[in-house]
Structure formats: structure tokens, C-alpha cells
LUMROVO-217759 format. One line per field, with one value per residue (C-alpha): x negated, y negated, z negated. Coordinates in Angstrom, 3 decimals. Layout:
BEGIN
x = (X / ...)
y = (Y / ...)
z = (Z / ...)
! end
This chain:
BEGIN
x = (-0.070 / -2.731 / -4.349 / -0.733 / -0.460 / -3.785 / -2.864 / 0.581 / -1.023 / -3.376 / -0.810 / 1.015 / -1.766 / -2.650 / 0.830 / 0.452 / -2.730 / -1.950 / -1.408 / 1.232 / 3.050 / 3.671 / 4.144 / 6.697 / 8.921 / 8.485 / 6.712 / 4.977 / 2.777 / 1.308 / 0.619 / -0.974 / -3.606 / -4.195 / -5.087 / -7.563 / -9.004 / -9.940 / -10.865 / -13.838 / -15.289 / -14.533 / -13.704 / -10.239 / -7.947 / -5.069 / -5.457 / -6.154 / -2.861 / -1.327 / -2.938 / -1.442 / 1.582 / 2.407 / 0.688 / 3.197 / 6.179 / 4.932 / 5.041 / 8.609 / 9.685 / 8.384 / 8.966 / 12.225 / 13.287 / 10.206 / 12.803 / 15.817 / 14.227 / 13.335 / 17.036 / 17.984 / 17.816 / 15.815 / 12.720 / 11.519 / 12.385 / 9.914 / 7.528 / 8.521 / 7.897 / 4.580 / 3.824 / 4.519 / 3.215 / 0.026 / 0.052 / 0.367 / -2.194 / -4.576 / -3.171 / -4.026 / -7.460 / -8.281 / -7.566 / -8.762 / -11.931 / -9.908 / -6.796 / -8.512 / -7.629 / -3.645 / -2.932 / -5.297 / -2.066 / -0.092 / -2.901 / -3.228 / 0.685 / 0.794 / -2.164 / 0.019 / 3.209 / 1.472 / 0.247 / 3.563 / 5.112 / 2.822 / 3.161 / 6.643 / 6.924 / 4.310 / 6.152 / 9.814 / 7.834 / 6.359 / 10.031 / 11.481 / 9.077 / 9.624 / 13.297 / 13.226 / 10.377 / 12.461 / 15.727 / 13.372 / 12.131 / 16.317 / 17.458 / 14.473 / 14.821 / 10.686 / 12.501 / 13.155 / 9.713 / 8.414 / 10.412 / 8.634 / 5.156 / 5.629 / 7.159 / 4.012 / 1.277 / 3.328 / 2.912 / -0.913 / -1.276 / 0.262 / -1.943 / -0.190 / -2.919 / -2.137 / -3.260 / -0.583 / 0.012 / -2.565 / -1.604 / 2.130 / 1.456 / -1.014 / 2.089 / 4.964 / 2.703 / 1.885 / 5.397 / 6.897 / 5.027 / 7.289 / 6.195 / 6.656 / 5.275 / 5.720 / 5.867 / 4.588 / 6.604 / 4.818 / 6.451 / 8.467 / 5.500 / 3.689 / 0.578 / -0.626 / -0.495 / -3.427 / -3.361 / -0.340 / -1.330 / -3.634 / -1.824 / 0.257 / -2.606 / -2.199 / 0.714 / -1.260 / -3.795 / -1.168 / 0.789 / 2.777 / 1.661 / 4.117 / 3.973 / 2.080 / 2.516 / 0.674 / 0.828 / 0.514 / -0.424 / 1.088 / 0.206 / -0.828 / 0.718 / 3.041 / 3.348 / 6.951 / 8.358 / 11.072 / 11.124 / 10.492 / 10.509 / 10.328 / 9.180 / 9.919 / 8.033 / 9.876 / 7.764 / 6.782 / 8.296 / 6.888 / 8.290 / 7.047 / 8.129 / 7.224 / 8.753 / 7.365 / 8.564 / 7.397 / 8.525 / 7.292 / 6.835 / 6.751 / 5.226 / 4.576 / 1.277 / -0.306 / -2.916 / -4.181 / -2.845 / -2.846 / -1.920 / 0.921 / 2.031 / 5.377 / 7.597 / 6.842 / 3.411 / 2.729 / 1.510 / 1.682 / 0.159 / 2.168 / 0.730 / 0.218 / 2.149 / 1.997 / 4.019 / 2.118 / 3.692 / 2.080 / 3.259 / 3.030 / 3.403 / 4.315 / 3.738 / 5.541 / 4.905 / 7.343 / 5.836 / 8.127 / 7.450 / 10.095 / 9.215 / 12.031 / 11.112 / 13.769 / 13.439 / 15.053 / 14.800 / 15.332 / 15.757 / 15.108 / 14.894 / 17.821 / 14.499 / 14.457 / 15.605 / 15.281 / 17.863 / 17.784 / 17.197 / 15.667 / 12.896 / 12.774 / 10.449 / 9.989 / 7.476 / 7.013 / 3.687 / 4.722 / 2.067 / 2.688 / -0.106 / -0.056 / -1.429 / -1.814 / -1.643 / -1.511 / -2.270 / -2.653 / -0.951 / 1.980 / 2.633 / 3.220 / 0.729 / 2.853 / 1.781 / -2.018 / -2.689 / -0.357 / -2.441 / -2.802 / -2.261 / -3.378 / -0.856 / -1.337 / -3.163 / -1.259 / -3.404 / -3.098 / 0.857 / 0.594 / -1.646 / 0.853 / 3.921 / 2.538 / 1.055 / 4.842 / 6.308 / 4.231 / 4.655 / 8.343 / 8.459 / 6.146 / 8.232 / 10.900 / 9.117)
y = (0.175 / -2.534 / -2.813 / -3.288 / -5.837 / -7.511 / -7.280 / -9.073 / -12.342 / -12.232 / -12.572 / -14.905 / -17.777 / -16.992 / -18.184 / -20.750 / -22.189 / -21.242 / -24.647 / -23.237 / -21.793 / -24.778 / -26.498 / -24.078 / -23.916 / -28.038 / -28.522 / -31.353 / -32.618 / -29.502 / -28.899 / -31.866 / -30.737 / -27.702 / -28.320 / -31.340 / -28.718 / -26.529 / -29.092 / -30.293 / -27.094 / -26.114 / -27.589 / -25.575 / -26.939 / -24.933 / -26.333 / -29.879 / -29.809 / -29.011 / -32.351 / -34.543 / -32.932 / -32.646 / -36.080 / -37.218 / -35.938 / -37.345 / -40.787 / -40.471 / -39.556 / -41.971 / -44.673 / -43.971 / -44.390 / -47.602 / -49.060 / -47.986 / -50.306 / -53.031 / -53.336 / -54.316 / -57.780 / -56.555 / -57.514 / -53.884 / -52.165 / -54.103 / -53.183 / -49.762 / -50.169 / -51.504 / -48.184 / -46.211 / -48.358 / -48.058 / -44.535 / -43.984 / -45.687 / -43.280 / -40.007 / -41.513 / -43.418 / -39.254 / -37.942 / -39.956 / -38.120 / -35.425 / -37.050 / -38.538 / -41.612 / -40.301 / -43.206 / -45.768 / -47.700 / -46.252 / -47.699 / -51.010 / -51.724 / -50.574 / -52.492 / -56.052 / -55.095 / -55.076 / -58.165 / -59.281 / -57.717 / -58.741 / -62.387 / -61.993 / -60.477 / -63.764 / -66.170 / -64.801 / -64.137 / -67.831 / -69.024 / -67.344 / -68.528 / -72.920 / -71.967 / -69.946 / -72.960 / -75.780 / -74.164 / -73.587 / -77.081 / -78.456 / -76.194 / -76.393 / -72.104 / -70.816 / -67.119 / -68.372 / -70.028 / -66.711 / -65.037 / -67.872 / -66.805 / -63.622 / -64.331 / -66.505 / -63.890 / -61.299 / -63.848 / -63.843 / -60.454 / -60.201 / -62.814 / -65.957 / -69.034 / -72.466 / -76.166 / -75.397 / -71.758 / -71.273 / -74.840 / -73.566 / -70.203 / -71.769 / -74.414 / -72.053 / -69.492 / -72.807 / -73.591 / -70.462 / -70.174 / -69.720 / -71.425 / -69.810 / -71.463 / -69.019 / -69.892 / -67.462 / -67.308 / -65.492 / -67.609 / -64.012 / -61.858 / -61.402 / -59.541 / -58.846 / -62.475 / -62.216 / -59.232 / -60.078 / -63.270 / -61.990 / -59.000 / -61.675 / -63.806 / -59.866 / -61.553 / -64.516 / -61.856 / -59.724 / -62.342 / -61.033 / -62.663 / -65.659 / -65.939 / -68.505 / -68.063 / -69.673 / -68.318 / -70.996 / -73.757 / -76.038 / -76.414 / -79.507 / -82.962 / -83.001 / -79.244 / -77.952 / -75.565 / -72.908 / -70.840 / -72.276 / -68.407 / -68.280 / -65.058 / -64.168 / -61.143 / -59.931 / -58.778 / -55.106 / -52.718 / -49.194 / -46.740 / -43.308 / -40.450 / -37.087 / -33.516 / -30.912 / -27.517 / -24.196 / -20.444 / -16.979 / -14.151 / -10.232 / -7.743 / -4.118 / -3.080 / 0.547 / 0.889 / 4.196 / 8.056 / 11.085 / 14.643 / 16.708 / 20.031 / 20.881 / 23.904 / 25.850 / 26.039 / 23.261 / 20.109 / 16.723 / 12.731 / 10.190 / 6.524 / 4.838 / 1.523 / -2.149 / -4.587 / -7.740 / -11.416 / -15.044 / -18.709 / -21.589 / -24.599 / -27.741 / -31.272 / -33.185 / -37.032 / -38.528 / -42.571 / -44.664 / -47.668 / -50.296 / -53.871 / -56.476 / -59.059 / -61.849 / -63.648 / -66.965 / -68.702 / -72.341 / -72.406 / -75.493 / -74.729 / -72.708 / -70.959 / -69.297 / -65.795 / -64.713 / -64.790 / -63.606 / -60.369 / -58.044 / -56.188 / -52.999 / -50.661 / -47.533 / -45.195 / -41.971 / -40.356 / -36.974 / -34.609 / -31.320 / -29.309 / -25.841 / -24.580 / -20.966 / -18.823 / -14.826 / -12.728 / -14.097 / -10.883 / -11.200 / -14.703 / -15.132 / -15.766 / -19.281 / -20.574 / -19.844 / -20.664 / -24.299 / -27.029 / -29.819 / -33.434 / -36.772 / -39.389 / -42.348 / -45.536 / -48.351 / -50.520 / -47.432 / -47.931 / -51.921 / -51.215 / -48.385 / -50.391 / -53.807 / -52.502 / -51.099 / -54.463 / -56.183 / -53.961 / -54.219 / -58.081 / -58.513 / -56.212 / -58.627 / -61.649)
z = (-0.087 / -0.865 / 2.799 / 4.237 / 1.658 / 2.373 / 6.263 / 5.638 / 3.591 / 6.049 / 9.333 / 6.995 / 6.439 / 9.938 / 11.418 / 8.677 / 10.510 / 13.728 / 15.808 / 18.792 / 16.700 / 14.108 / 17.119 / 18.336 / 14.990 / 14.805 / 12.603 / 13.754 / 11.224 / 10.135 / 13.927 / 14.131 / 10.782 / 11.746 / 15.411 / 13.730 / 11.912 / 14.250 / 16.945 / 14.825 / 14.553 / 18.526 / 21.577 / 22.588 / 25.860 / 24.258 / 20.446 / 22.160 / 24.034 / 20.853 / 19.497 / 22.095 / 21.614 / 18.780 / 18.051 / 20.398 / 18.210 / 15.886 / 17.036 / 18.563 / 15.328 / 13.122 / 15.366 / 15.474 / 11.761 / 11.715 / 14.649 / 12.509 / 9.655 / 11.569 / 12.192 / 9.116 / 7.250 / 4.587 / 3.762 / 1.505 / 5.055 / 7.187 / 3.938 / 4.926 / 8.770 / 8.088 / 6.080 / 8.354 / 11.531 / 9.267 / 8.847 / 12.627 / 13.376 / 10.822 / 12.698 / 16.201 / 15.623 / 13.822 / 16.468 / 18.985 / 19.923 / 21.426 / 23.176 / 26.279 / 25.713 / 25.743 / 23.257 / 23.382 / 24.420 / 21.560 / 19.132 / 20.797 / 20.519 / 16.715 / 15.659 / 17.316 / 15.805 / 12.761 / 13.090 / 13.835 / 11.119 / 8.018 / 9.388 / 9.468 / 5.897 / 4.887 / 6.212 / 4.531 / 1.714 / 1.836 / 2.288 / -0.434 / -3.000 / -1.860 / -2.340 / -5.567 / -7.011 / -6.050 / -7.573 / -10.678 / -10.945 / -10.103 / -12.732 / -14.889 / -15.376 / -15.407 / -14.709 / -11.033 / -11.005 / -11.914 / -8.684 / -6.910 / -8.446 / -7.374 / -3.585 / -3.213 / -4.390 / -1.959 / 0.927 / -0.065 / 0.039 / 3.780 / 4.957 / 4.569 / 4.778 / 4.378 / 2.404 / 0.283 / -0.800 / -3.173 / -5.157 / -4.999 / -5.998 / -9.400 / -10.270 / -10.349 / -12.336 / -14.815 / -15.096 / -15.293 / -18.639 / -21.508 / -25.134 / -28.759 / -31.558 / -34.441 / -37.919 / -40.763 / -43.541 / -47.129 / -49.568 / -50.745 / -50.147 / -53.729 / -52.083 / -48.400 / -47.199 / -45.533 / -44.027 / -42.634 / -40.950 / -39.446 / -37.782 / -36.751 / -34.695 / -32.965 / -31.062 / -29.178 / -28.433 / -26.811 / -24.596 / -21.686 / -18.180 / -18.384 / -22.346 / -24.649 / -28.070 / -30.567 / -34.057 / -37.097 / -34.538 / -32.183 / -28.322 / -26.951 / -26.654 / -23.792 / -23.611 / -23.547 / -26.520 / -25.622 / -28.572 / -32.726 / -34.726 / -38.099 / -39.026 / -42.996 / -44.438 / -47.605 / -50.492 / -49.803 / -51.930 / -52.686 / -54.204 / -55.585 / -57.239 / -58.767 / -59.165 / -60.990 / -60.566 / -62.106 / -59.887 / -60.921 / -59.577 / -59.521 / -57.915 / -57.948 / -56.792 / -56.426 / -58.960 / -57.890 / -57.409 / -59.586 / -58.460 / -60.639 / -60.451 / -59.817 / -61.774 / -58.889 / -59.079 / -56.208 / -56.011 / -54.925 / -55.070 / -56.970 / -56.682 / -59.829 / -59.507 / -62.516 / -62.316 / -62.170 / -62.480 / -61.535 / -61.958 / -59.555 / -60.411 / -57.470 / -57.822 / -55.765 / -54.655 / -52.509 / -51.647 / -49.779 / -48.239 / -47.501 / -45.525 / -43.737 / -41.571 / -40.678 / -37.553 / -37.266 / -33.608 / -33.056 / -28.925 / -27.353 / -23.947 / -22.122 / -21.480 / -25.135 / -24.721 / -28.530 / -31.049 / -34.659 / -36.180 / -38.838 / -38.223 / -40.992 / -41.008 / -43.614 / -43.752 / -46.715 / -47.324 / -49.380 / -50.915 / -52.438 / -54.781 / -55.986 / -59.102 / -59.284 / -62.460 / -63.635 / -60.938 / -57.578 / -56.188 / -57.226 / -55.521 / -51.672 / -49.090 / -48.093 / -51.464 / -51.741 / -48.039 / -48.208 / -47.036 / -49.385 / -47.986 / -50.069 / -50.800 / -48.824 / -50.351 / -50.495 / -47.915 / -45.607 / -45.777 / -45.160 / -42.080 / -40.373 / -41.313 / -40.089 / -36.675 / -36.029 / -37.110 / -34.915 / -31.963 / -32.539 / -32.756 / -29.747 / -27.811 / -27.767 / -26.082)
! end
């Protein structure tokens, strides 16, 4: 059976990599790849014919799809059409050495078309950017200015070049900046105020692309502030509870064996058993740390999208310690092999809670 199995596999593989068979099945991409790889190893007129026919089929199929995309009014479809164009150029270029110039005109047309499409997309995105920036200034809407910036960057990506596009992109980026001033209030906090203020400084460093965040500071004069935010840190509550318990265990164990003579004169071997006892004293410590932070927001412009909220975080640290006494054979393995985890220190709990709180606050900007 094995030789037949291996022969079957070889036959299937040869069919998969046979360019002519792939072309016959209509698998044009496979036929193209297989014939191109074969020609790189050895020239063959029949394989070359398969390469030309499969490439022509690919061009017909992909050009049809591309043209359908170009008939829509959606700029995204035009971008998809460019990707198809570039993919076809790559295939034609890779096959040029084996097609005797059969696709030189196709390649020339694709290159010209790519340039025209890029120019069209660049001009379209530039116009979108100008319209959005005008709207942003008229409505004083920084979100629309952000859209304008992305449109100008798209136009630059597709090759738009004029005297104004760089300055328009820079202006729209700067106009789109949302400015937040954060006041950290630790008056309710009896300890860890330094750690809180230091952690809140991370909000400045983690500001997003279109955000300027000032913590316990103010921007230069003339900078329009969108939001004034007060973060009120309540006092950290850490509560630890200890529970003690004891469990007793009994177990019958075999300590040896003895031979007993039965009344009929025969003998048998019996186990000698003994009942042993052991105890487990368990000390369980559960420490719970909770922290509430109230965020009060003053909206100074319509571009302030924040609102009042309270952030609450809880962290639990648990430690279970077992003390064994008596005969250990009587005690279950789950107690003997139990892992001991130390209870978290207060400072470590503060650090972890602060990190979670700051991450949560940051996600709302």
C-alpha cells in the first residue's frame, strides 16, 4: 500500500505544479506562477505559451474588476483600483524576460494609468482637505480639522505637490489640537500624594496625536483651552483580614505484614496497619485596596468631549499559609505541596492601582 500511496502523492503534486493542467482548469494565477518558475530553470516553448496565456487571462480578469471600481464615485474604490494596477504591473514585469515583448503595451498603459489615478486621488483628497479646513474654521470644530489633516496627508502620499499643501497640512494639524488642563487634587489623600502627582505626569507623556495635556500647569498665553479637568483622588482604603482554621486528618497506613496460621493448617499473610493522625493549621490573609477618583470637567469650548465621571479600582491580594503537625502521612498532598504567595506590600498595591487608574483616565481623552 505504501508505494501506491507515495505514487498517488507524487501524481497529485505534479498535477498541482503542472502549468498546462492549471491553465486548463482555469487556475490562471497558479498556472502563471508555475510556468514562471519553470521557465526560470529551463526554457520551454510550451511552458512559455502557458505563461503568456495565463498572464493574458489575469490581465483580462483584473482589468475588468478595476474598471468596475473606477465607475463608482467612491475615492476608496479608486485606491483599490490602483492596487490592482500595481499588482498587474508587477506580474507583467516579472514575466517580461519570457514573453518576447507580448505585454510591453500593456505595461506602458498600466504605468500611464497609475500616474493618472494617483493624480486624480491626490487632487481629490486635496480638495477634501481644503473643504474640511474651511468648515473647521467656520464652525471652530477641531474634529473636522483633524479630518482635513488626514486628507492633506493622503494627498501628499499620492504625490500632490504645490506651494500650499505642506503649510495647509501643518496648519490643520495645529488647529486640530485639543488642549486639556488637568488639576490634580490630593487634599482628600492622607498619604501617597507624591506618587499620585508623579503618576499623573504620565498623562502628559501619553497624550495622543491631536492632544495637548497640561498637568498642574497651563499653556502659553493665547492658547485656547478646551477642557479644564480636576482629578480628585480620595483616600486610599486598604483593609486586611486574617482567618485562622485547623483541620484534623486520619489515615490507616500499612506498617508491615505478618503470617497467620489458619485452623485448617494453612497460612496467610496479613497487613499490619496503624491509624495515624495529622493536623493542618491554615492562616489566610486577604488584603483589599480600593481607590476612587472623581473627574470634574469644565467644558470651555465645544471641542471638549469629556464629561464628569468617577473611576473606581479594587485590588485584592491573598496569602494562604499552612502549618503541618503530627504524622505527615495522614495529611493530603494538596496541603503538603501548596504554594505560598506572599501578601502584597501597600506600596506595591498603590503602584498597581495607580497604573490602572491612569490608564483608564488616559483612554477617555
